[in-house]
PLY file of the C-alpha trace (Angstrom):
ply
format ascii 1.0
element vertex 538
property float x
property float y
property float z
element edge 537
property int vertex1
property int vertex2
end_header
11.32 -44.31 -35.41
8.65 -41.93 -36.82
9.56 -38.09 -37.63
8.46 -35.40 -35.90
5.64 -32.68 -37.71
6.45 -29.07 -36.81
3.87 -26.59 -37.77
5.21 -22.77 -37.99
2.49 -20.41 -37.01
2.15 -16.81 -36.88
-1.15 -15.11 -35.82
-0.42 -11.89 -38.08
1.45 -11.63 -41.39
4.53 -10.03 -42.27
6.71 -11.69 -39.02
9.17 -13.86 -41.33
7.18 -16.97 -40.66
7.99 -18.63 -44.02
11.29 -17.06 -43.93
12.16 -18.73 -40.69
10.92 -22.16 -41.91
12.65 -22.31 -45.20
15.91 -21.48 -43.78
15.22 -24.21 -40.92
14.48 -26.82 -43.30
18.04 -26.03 -45.24
19.92 -26.40 -42.08
18.21 -29.82 -41.28
18.74 -31.07 -44.51
22.37 -30.10 -44.44
22.64 -31.98 -41.21
21.53 -34.94 -42.67
18.11 -35.03 -41.71
15.28 -36.09 -44.19
13.10 -32.98 -44.12
9.35 -32.26 -45.94
8.50 -28.60 -46.39
4.54 -28.32 -46.53
2.83 -24.83 -47.61
-0.19 -24.72 -46.05
-0.70 -21.03 -46.48
-3.20 -21.73 -49.03
-4.53 -18.48 -49.60
-1.08 -16.86 -49.78
1.09 -19.34 -50.73
4.53 -18.62 -51.60
6.95 -21.13 -49.59
8.31 -22.37 -52.86
9.84 -18.89 -54.25
12.62 -19.54 -51.15
13.43 -22.65 -53.18
13.14 -21.40 -56.87
17.07 -21.41 -57.15
17.12 -24.76 -56.00
14.73 -26.82 -57.87
14.65 -27.98 -61.34
10.99 -27.69 -62.31
8.02 -25.56 -60.75
5.60 -27.53 -58.79
2.97 -29.38 -60.67
0.90 -30.18 -57.85
0.46 -29.71 -53.65
-1.82 -29.76 -50.92
-4.87 -28.74 -53.00
-4.34 -31.66 -55.15
-4.26 -33.71 -52.03
-7.86 -32.37 -51.30
-8.77 -32.97 -54.89
-7.50 -36.42 -54.57
-9.75 -37.17 -51.74
-12.69 -35.92 -53.36
-12.45 -38.07 -56.69
-11.75 -41.15 -54.23
-11.76 -41.13 -50.43
-10.67 -44.34 -50.06
-7.65 -43.97 -52.58
-4.05 -44.06 -51.14
-2.17 -40.63 -50.83
-0.29 -39.77 -53.92
2.97 -37.71 -53.65
2.71 -34.38 -54.91
6.39 -33.39 -53.59
9.32 -31.93 -55.65
12.98 -32.58 -54.71
15.62 -30.53 -54.51
18.53 -31.59 -56.47
21.23 -29.80 -54.69
19.42 -30.78 -51.11
19.07 -34.44 -51.42
17.24 -35.28 -48.05
14.89 -31.95 -48.81
11.47 -32.20 -50.29
8.64 -29.48 -51.14
4.82 -30.11 -51.09
3.90 -26.97 -52.54
0.27 -25.41 -51.94
-0.58 -26.35 -55.59
0.25 -25.78 -59.13
1.20 -21.88 -60.00
-1.57 -21.57 -62.55
-4.89 -19.36 -63.36
-6.94 -22.58 -61.98
-5.43 -22.54 -58.53
-7.40 -19.81 -56.92
-10.72 -21.63 -58.21
-9.64 -24.67 -57.29
-8.84 -23.20 -53.46
-12.25 -21.27 -53.35
-14.16 -24.55 -54.22
-12.61 -26.31 -51.27
-15.76 -26.91 -48.24
-13.32 -27.85 -45.67
-16.26 -28.65 -43.21
-18.04 -30.67 -45.75
-14.66 -32.52 -46.17
-14.25 -33.66 -42.68
-17.90 -34.57 -42.68
-17.04 -37.16 -45.23
-13.88 -38.34 -43.45
-11.15 -36.13 -44.83
-9.66 -36.13 -41.07
-8.96 -39.85 -41.70
-7.60 -39.34 -45.26
-5.05 -36.62 -43.69
-4.25 -38.99 -41.17
-2.97 -41.46 -43.38
-1.19 -38.56 -45.60
0.62 -37.73 -41.95
1.48 -41.28 -41.43
3.08 -41.19 -44.70
5.17 -38.53 -44.30
6.44 -39.40 -40.78
7.66 -42.74 -42.00
9.57 -41.01 -45.04
10.84 -38.24 -43.37
12.76 -37.44 -39.91
11.16 -33.90 -39.96
7.92 -32.62 -41.44
7.62 -28.70 -41.57
4.29 -26.85 -42.10
3.98 -23.58 -43.09
0.29 -22.60 -41.33
-1.80 -19.60 -42.48
-2.28 -16.73 -40.18
-5.52 -16.15 -37.97
-7.73 -18.32 -36.78
-9.47 -20.67 -39.54
-10.47 -24.33 -40.45
-7.22 -24.41 -42.35
-5.27 -23.22 -39.42
-6.99 -25.62 -36.93
-5.68 -28.42 -39.33
-2.02 -26.98 -39.12
-1.93 -26.17 -35.46
-4.02 -29.16 -33.83
-4.46 -32.23 -35.94
-1.14 -32.59 -37.87
2.01 -31.23 -35.53
3.57 -32.65 -32.70
5.30 -29.37 -31.90
4.33 -25.59 -32.61
6.80 -22.82 -33.56
5.11 -19.33 -32.87
6.49 -16.27 -34.45
5.48 -13.21 -33.47
6.95 -9.40 -33.40
6.66 -6.99 -30.61
3.15 -5.92 -30.34
0.17 -7.09 -28.47
-1.83 -8.37 -31.29
1.01 -10.60 -32.52
2.19 -12.01 -29.05
-1.23 -12.35 -27.42
-2.73 -13.92 -30.57
-0.03 -17.01 -30.93
-0.66 -17.85 -27.22
-4.42 -17.98 -27.60
-3.90 -20.08 -30.70
-1.55 -22.43 -28.91
-4.25 -22.81 -25.83
-6.85 -23.42 -28.41
-4.91 -25.93 -30.16
-4.11 -27.85 -26.95
-8.01 -27.46 -26.27
-8.98 -29.07 -29.93
-6.35 -31.78 -29.82
-7.81 -33.21 -26.59
-11.41 -33.90 -28.81
-9.06 -35.12 -31.61
-9.75 -39.18 -32.24
-6.06 -39.59 -32.90
-3.39 -40.63 -30.62
-1.03 -37.63 -29.75
1.20 -36.59 -27.15
1.10 -33.06 -25.50
1.65 -30.30 -27.90
4.83 -28.43 -27.10
5.37 -24.92 -28.28
8.08 -22.61 -28.93
7.53 -18.80 -29.21
10.06 -17.08 -31.43
10.04 -13.14 -31.33
10.92 -12.46 -34.97
11.97 -9.06 -36.73
13.10 -7.52 -33.58
15.39 -4.35 -33.77
17.30 -3.57 -30.39
19.67 -1.28 -32.17
17.50 1.54 -32.29
15.37 2.80 -29.46
17.27 0.20 -27.24
15.24 1.22 -24.04
12.07 0.83 -25.64
12.93 -2.29 -27.39
14.05 -3.98 -23.85
10.70 -3.04 -22.57
8.87 -4.65 -25.19
11.37 -7.81 -24.93
10.28 -8.25 -21.31
6.44 -7.51 -21.93
6.73 -10.40 -24.63
8.40 -12.73 -22.22
5.96 -12.06 -19.72
2.86 -13.27 -22.30
4.55 -16.42 -23.64
6.47 -17.66 -20.29
4.34 -20.40 -19.56
4.83 -21.78 -22.98
8.29 -22.57 -22.16
7.15 -24.76 -18.96
6.32 -27.61 -21.00
9.90 -28.60 -22.54
12.54 -26.17 -20.82
15.04 -27.33 -18.12
13.83 -26.19 -15.07
17.60 -24.82 -14.41
17.77 -22.95 -17.56
17.02 -19.21 -17.63
13.46 -18.13 -19.92
15.18 -14.88 -20.48
18.74 -16.50 -21.65
17.06 -19.12 -23.88
14.17 -16.88 -25.43
17.10 -14.35 -26.48
18.75 -17.10 -28.10
15.88 -17.56 -30.25
15.16 -14.29 -31.34
15.18 -13.45 -34.75
16.62 -10.08 -35.53
15.62 -7.41 -38.00
18.37 -7.14 -41.01
16.99 -5.05 -43.59
19.32 -7.01 -46.11
17.22 -10.10 -45.93
13.87 -8.12 -45.83
14.18 -7.79 -49.64
12.79 -10.79 -51.50
12.79 -14.38 -50.67
16.30 -15.31 -49.40
18.14 -18.01 -47.38
20.59 -16.61 -45.31
21.93 -20.26 -43.93
23.40 -20.80 -47.42
25.71 -18.20 -46.97
26.15 -17.64 -43.19
27.86 -20.83 -42.53
29.36 -19.87 -39.02
26.75 -17.45 -37.89
27.81 -15.02 -34.83
25.15 -13.49 -32.34
23.27 -10.73 -34.00
22.84 -12.27 -37.36
19.73 -14.06 -38.68
21.27 -17.36 -39.12
22.22 -17.59 -35.48
18.70 -17.53 -34.02
17.45 -20.02 -37.13
20.39 -22.37 -36.28
19.38 -22.74 -32.37
16.13 -23.07 -33.87
16.86 -25.92 -35.90
18.88 -27.53 -33.21
15.91 -27.33 -30.96
13.66 -29.34 -33.44
16.86 -31.74 -34.28
17.05 -32.60 -30.49
13.18 -33.04 -30.58
12.96 -30.12 -28.01
15.06 -32.10 -25.29
18.55 -31.79 -23.71
17.89 -28.03 -23.25
20.25 -28.13 -20.11
23.17 -28.13 -22.77
21.44 -25.14 -24.63
21.61 -23.45 -21.29
25.19 -24.24 -20.74
26.57 -23.80 -24.10
24.48 -22.97 -27.39
27.43 -23.67 -29.67
27.81 -27.29 -28.26
24.19 -27.61 -28.47
24.00 -26.93 -31.89
27.00 -28.80 -32.76
25.73 -32.01 -31.35
23.22 -32.10 -34.09
25.33 -30.68 -36.72
27.11 -33.92 -37.00
24.00 -36.02 -37.62
25.29 -38.69 -40.05
28.48 -36.90 -40.46
31.49 -38.75 -42.18
34.56 -37.47 -40.99
37.72 -37.37 -43.45
39.82 -38.55 -40.23
39.34 -40.50 -37.23
42.05 -38.71 -35.29
43.91 -35.54 -36.27
47.11 -34.98 -34.46
47.81 -31.40 -33.47
51.46 -31.12 -33.03
54.13 -28.09 -32.89
56.02 -27.44 -36.21
59.28 -28.59 -34.02
57.78 -31.85 -33.33
56.22 -32.70 -37.05
58.79 -35.76 -37.02
57.20 -37.48 -33.82
53.73 -36.50 -35.16
54.60 -37.92 -38.28
55.84 -41.36 -36.80
52.46 -41.03 -34.59
50.50 -40.77 -37.41
52.27 -43.69 -39.06
51.83 -46.10 -35.95
48.12 -45.25 -36.08
47.49 -45.95 -39.54
49.41 -49.49 -39.30
46.93 -50.20 -36.62
43.74 -49.37 -38.79
43.21 -45.96 -37.70
42.79 -43.10 -40.39
44.86 -40.56 -38.79
46.39 -37.23 -40.33
48.80 -34.22 -38.98
47.85 -30.84 -38.39
50.68 -28.76 -37.78
50.56 -25.25 -36.21
50.83 -22.02 -38.02
47.87 -21.68 -40.16
45.15 -20.15 -38.35
42.45 -21.33 -40.75
43.04 -24.95 -39.83
41.52 -24.37 -36.25
38.04 -24.90 -37.18
38.64 -27.35 -40.17
40.14 -30.04 -37.48
36.89 -29.73 -35.81
35.26 -30.43 -38.96
37.86 -33.23 -40.70
38.72 -35.06 -37.47
36.07 -37.23 -35.11
38.70 -37.15 -32.40
41.69 -34.91 -31.44
45.26 -35.99 -30.53
47.59 -33.20 -28.90
51.26 -33.79 -29.05
52.69 -31.36 -26.44
56.45 -31.18 -26.02
57.09 -29.36 -22.60
54.59 -26.58 -23.22
51.37 -26.08 -25.16
51.81 -23.44 -27.85
48.78 -20.97 -28.46
47.78 -22.44 -31.64
47.27 -25.79 -30.10
45.33 -24.35 -27.17
43.21 -22.73 -29.38
42.51 -25.85 -31.36
41.75 -28.11 -28.33
39.72 -25.38 -26.59
37.69 -24.92 -29.97
37.17 -28.69 -30.44
36.06 -29.37 -27.11
33.82 -26.43 -27.09
32.01 -27.45 -30.13
31.91 -31.14 -29.35
30.19 -31.16 -25.87
27.74 -34.03 -26.17
28.91 -35.78 -28.83
31.23 -39.37 -28.80
34.40 -37.44 -30.00
37.24 -37.04 -27.48
40.54 -35.26 -27.03
43.81 -37.34 -26.44
46.66 -35.88 -24.92
50.16 -37.31 -25.53
52.95 -35.59 -23.44
57.09 -35.93 -24.04
59.07 -37.09 -21.11
59.86 -33.58 -20.07
55.98 -32.24 -19.88
54.70 -31.53 -16.42
50.87 -31.94 -16.98
50.89 -29.37 -14.11
51.97 -26.50 -16.13
49.18 -26.98 -18.89
45.87 -24.94 -19.15
43.28 -26.40 -16.63
41.07 -27.99 -19.61
43.84 -30.05 -20.60
45.47 -30.78 -17.35
42.31 -32.56 -16.55
42.57 -34.95 -19.24
44.04 -38.19 -19.24
47.34 -38.22 -20.93
49.87 -40.96 -22.68
53.54 -40.22 -22.09
56.14 -40.90 -24.61
59.72 -41.95 -22.92
62.67 -44.36 -23.74
60.42 -47.35 -22.90
57.56 -46.01 -24.98
58.07 -44.60 -28.62
55.71 -43.31 -30.86
54.64 -46.89 -32.06
54.00 -47.88 -28.65
51.86 -44.52 -28.05
49.90 -45.27 -31.04
49.03 -48.60 -29.85
47.67 -47.16 -26.76
45.65 -44.53 -28.80
44.26 -47.27 -30.44
43.21 -49.37 -27.61
41.52 -46.23 -26.06
39.37 -45.49 -29.89
38.01 -49.02 -29.43
37.25 -48.78 -25.94
39.94 -50.24 -23.71
40.61 -47.72 -20.81
43.67 -48.79 -18.70
43.15 -48.95 -14.77
46.67 -48.01 -14.29
47.55 -44.40 -15.83
50.95 -45.44 -17.09
51.17 -48.81 -18.35
54.47 -48.28 -19.60
55.76 -47.18 -16.19
54.80 -50.49 -14.51
58.09 -53.09 -13.56
56.58 -56.34 -14.41
59.52 -58.24 -13.18
58.88 -56.57 -9.73
55.17 -57.15 -9.84
55.67 -60.81 -10.05
58.49 -61.13 -7.28
55.85 -59.06 -5.11
53.06 -61.77 -6.16
55.25 -64.60 -5.14
55.31 -63.29 -1.53
51.83 -61.86 -1.57
49.03 -62.96 0.51
45.53 -62.10 -0.94
41.68 -63.21 -0.77
40.74 -66.29 -2.06
38.61 -64.50 -4.58
41.66 -62.14 -5.58
43.65 -65.23 -6.51
41.02 -66.33 -9.05
41.18 -63.13 -10.97
45.19 -63.23 -10.64
44.88 -66.96 -12.42
42.93 -65.21 -15.23
45.53 -62.42 -15.83
48.38 -64.70 -15.48
47.17 -66.75 -18.33
46.78 -63.71 -20.20
50.15 -62.62 -19.47
51.88 -66.13 -20.31
50.41 -65.97 -23.74
51.25 -62.38 -24.42
54.89 -63.24 -23.39
54.87 -66.47 -25.30
53.61 -64.31 -28.61
56.19 -61.28 -27.56
53.21 -58.86 -27.37
54.36 -56.34 -25.34
51.11 -54.16 -25.62
49.23 -57.22 -24.43
51.73 -57.61 -21.63
51.47 -54.33 -20.42
48.00 -54.25 -19.94
48.13 -57.69 -17.88
51.06 -55.83 -15.95
48.66 -53.27 -15.18
45.89 -55.19 -14.38
48.21 -57.14 -11.84
49.35 -53.86 -10.31
45.58 -53.40 -9.57
45.04 -56.68 -7.87
48.24 -56.22 -5.75
47.01 -52.84 -4.51
46.84 -52.63 -0.75
43.33 -53.09 0.57
41.59 -52.62 4.09
40.68 -55.68 5.79
39.25 -56.55 9.34
40.49 -60.03 9.49
43.67 -61.28 8.41
42.79 -64.88 8.22
40.95 -64.23 5.13
44.18 -63.43 2.99
46.11 -66.50 2.12
49.21 -67.36 -0.08
48.80 -68.20 -3.64
47.80 -72.10 -4.27
50.76 -74.03 -5.28
49.55 -74.33 -8.73
49.15 -70.38 -9.05
52.68 -69.99 -6.94
53.99 -72.31 -10.11
52.34 -70.04 -12.77
54.16 -66.84 -11.19
57.52 -68.73 -11.43
56.84 -69.76 -14.93
55.83 -66.05 -16.15
58.94 -64.65 -14.43
61.11 -67.28 -16.05
59.64 -66.48 -19.49
60.04 -62.76 -19.00
63.64 -62.86 -18.13
64.33 -65.31 -21.23
62.49 -62.72 -23.36
64.68 -59.97 -21.78
67.81 -61.50 -22.51
66.81 -61.96 -26.26
66.18 -58.57 -26.56
69.14 -57.38 -25.18
71.11 -59.78 -27.52
0 1
1 2
2 3
3 4
4 5
5 6
6 7
7 8
8 9
9 10
10 11
11 12
12 13
13 14
14 15
15 16
16 17
17 18
18 19
19 20
20 21
21 22
22 23
23 24
24 25
25 26
26 27
27 28
28 29
29 30
30 31
31 32
32 33
33 34
34 35
35 36
36 37
37 38
38 39
39 40
40 41
41 42
42 43
43 44
44 45
45 46
46 47
47 48
48 49
49 50
50 51
51 52
52 53
53 54
54 55
55 56
56 57
57 58
58 59
59 60
60 61
61 62
62 63
63 64
64 65
65 66
66 67
67 68
68 69
69 70
70 71
71 72
72 73
73 74
74 75
75 76
76 77
77 78
78 79
79 80
80 81
81 82
82 83
83 84
84 85
85 86
86 87
87 88
88 89
89 90
90 91
91 92
92 93
93 94
94 95
95 96
96 97
97 98
98 99
99 100
100 101
101 102
102 103
103 104
104 105
105 106
106 107
107 108
108 109
109 110
110 111
111 112
112 113
113 114
114 115
115 116
116 117
117 118
118 119
119 120
120 121
121 122
122 123
123 124
124 125
125 126
126 127
127 128
128 129
129 130
130 131
131 132
132 133
133 134
134 135
135 136
136 137
137 138
138 139
139 140
140 141
141 142
142 143
143 144
144 145
145 146
146 147
147 148
148 149
149 150
150 151
151 152
152 153
153 154
154 155
155 156
156 157
157 158
158 159
159 160
160 161
161 162
162 163
163 164
164 165
165 166
166 167
167 168
168 169
169 170
170 171
171 172
172 173
173 174
174 175
175 176
176 177
177 178
178 179
179 180
180 181
181 182
182 183
183 184
184 185
185 186
186 187
187 188
188 189
189 190
190 191
191 192
192 193
193 194
194 195
195 196
196 197
197 198
198 199
199 200
200 201
201 202
202 203
203 204
204 205
205 206
206 207
207 208
208 209
209 210
210 211
211 212
212 213
213 214
214 215
215 216
216 217
217 218
218 219
219 220
220 221
221 222
222 223
223 224
224 225
225 226
226 227
227 228
228 229
229 230
230 231
231 232
232 233
233 234
234 235
235 236
236 237
237 238
238 239
239 240
240 241
241 242
242 243
243 244
244 245
245 246
246 247
247 248
248 249
249 250
250 251
251 252
252 253
253 254
254 255
255 256
256 257
257 258
258 259
259 260
260 261
261 262
262 263
263 264
264 265
265 266
266 267
267 268
268 269
269 270
270 271
271 272
272 273
273 274
274 275
275 276
276 277
277 278
278 279
279 280
280 281
281 282
282 283
283 284
284 285
285 286
286 287
287 288
288 289
289 290
290 291
291 292
292 293
293 294
294 295
295 296
296 297
297 298
298 299
299 300
300 301
301 302
302 303
303 304
304 305
305 306
306 307
307 308
308 309
309 310
310 311
311 312
312 313
313 314
314 315
315 316
316 317
317 318
318 319
319 320
320 321
321 322
322 323
323 324
324 325
325 326
326 327
327 328
328 329
329 330
330 331
331 332
332 333
333 334
334 335
335 336
336 337
337 338
338 339
339 340
340 341
341 342
342 343
343 344
344 345
345 346
346 347
347 348
348 349
349 350
350 351
351 352
352 353
353 354
354 355
355 356
356 357
357 358
358 359
359 360
360 361
361 362
362 363
363 364
364 365
365 366
366 367
367 368
368 369
369 370
370 371
371 372
372 373
373 374
374 375
375 376
376 377
377 378
378 379
379 380
380 381
381 382
382 383
383 384
384 385
385 386
386 387
387 388
388 389
389 390
390 391
391 392
392 393
393 394
394 395
395 396
396 397
397 398
398 399
399 400
400 401
401 402
402 403
403 404
404 405
405 406
406 407
407 408
408 409
409 410
410 411
411 412
412 413
413 414
414 415
415 416
416 417
417 418
418 419
419 420
420 421
421 422
422 423
423 424
424 425
425 426
426 427
427 428
428 429
429 430
430 431
431 432
432 433
433 434
434 435
435 436
436 437
437 438
438 439
439 440
440 441
441 442
442 443
443 444
444 445
445 446
446 447
447 448
448 449
449 450
450 451
451 452
452 453
453 454
454 455
455 456
456 457
457 458
458 459
459 460
460 461
461 462
462 463
463 464
464 465
465 466
466 467
467 468
468 469
469 470
470 471
471 472
472 473
473 474
474 475
475 476
476 477
477 478
478 479
479 480
480 481
481 482
482 483
483 484
484 485
485 486
486 487
487 488
488 489
489 490
490 491
491 492
492 493
493 494
494 495
495 496
496 497
497 498
498 499
499 500
500 501
501 502
502 503
503 504
504 505
505 506
506 507
507 508
508 509
509 510
510 511
511 512
512 513
513 514
514 515
515 516
516 517
517 518
518 519
519 520
520 521
521 522
522 523
523 524
524 525
525 526
526 527
527 528
528 529
529 530
530 531
531 532
532 533
533 534
534 535
535 536
536 537
């Protein structure tokens, strides 16, 4: 699937556009996406300064070199002028050009209008195609204002626009006007492009001082940009709420130099710069989709892409109280014996709460009589951060635990019960089955009385189509009993229980007794079960 080109644009300078884009790129790369940053702010280049501590050499080429390559040979295939970041293996940088005394002269010599007359648009299209084949996301840092270069960045190259502005009319009205111009110009391009969608981002916004004035300006900015949300935001989601989630606050510490706060603010909170940038990066990673989730649970929206390509330390982490460590250990041992990479997580260490969400793909909560506060917090955190992901919480209850006394978010989960007939090894087998996609139709397979079911089956009158299904289940049951496979026997018993459930019928004649060969199979299964039971008792 080809990558997506996202242009970061601002009508005025000083809004933190390059800052936002560089930090967004680092986050996307950290989440496992292949990212290319392109510095197309050719008259005021500086994107490379954000990565100066992450690269092992200065850029030796860049965008102006692409232009020079075209001028030398318009038919020549595009050449890479990127710099890779060793510490971020999926992040590359295409700078504006070589940072030397010749750069300004090289840029001033470019005749953009003349280039397009000679076919530079097609050449640029080949460059774009090369980028989207190699990267998941191409982030373009555009120059400010209205210009030929700005048109390249806002109309020809992007699939998405991120429009950064500050709380003044020049800034906000400028980005809205450019977005409209870009849409018109895009319709005139000879290239196939989807509709251009745009995200307005209020940046460097200080609501701590002059709170009343700041809220008035927030409302004015939202009124100016509201129409830009219609192309991608779910109709059930409040524009006001979402616009606040993307607002980049003014924090004086990050206004000095070229810095990457996302490197140090790993778990940002509202009010921190990285919180808004993380939300922005997640929207890009979601391709401006699933915004209903963004409206319901911002953290889950971010977490859903944060795990892109992630390899978990364990398939299952078992959370148990300290007093239940022995049972938890046996459960982990049983899972490992079935090929499931499992680990134990005991209560008492607060630092492990978030770590379980990171280390385990799934969480198993073992509860004896009542859930402790640590288990409740761990399960709630896990469920909050994994909404929309293929990650699950499994509930294992001891015989004396009443699920109705558990917190609602746990009580609503399917559970597996420990008991005299089902120890940790048997529960591990059930969990392993569920991890592989088997979900029993009967909630507690161990509680099914197989001997009683077979006796009931011998006297039953069912529809002919149901007897065909019974025949298949009996074949599985006979094989399981013969092999001594208790887990398979329980599953077959659960299936029989479902088939024997009373069903409404308008005509009794459609119910018939078991055909002779099936009646014989039922008797054979009952005899084999008695034999296995005697062998086990002796």
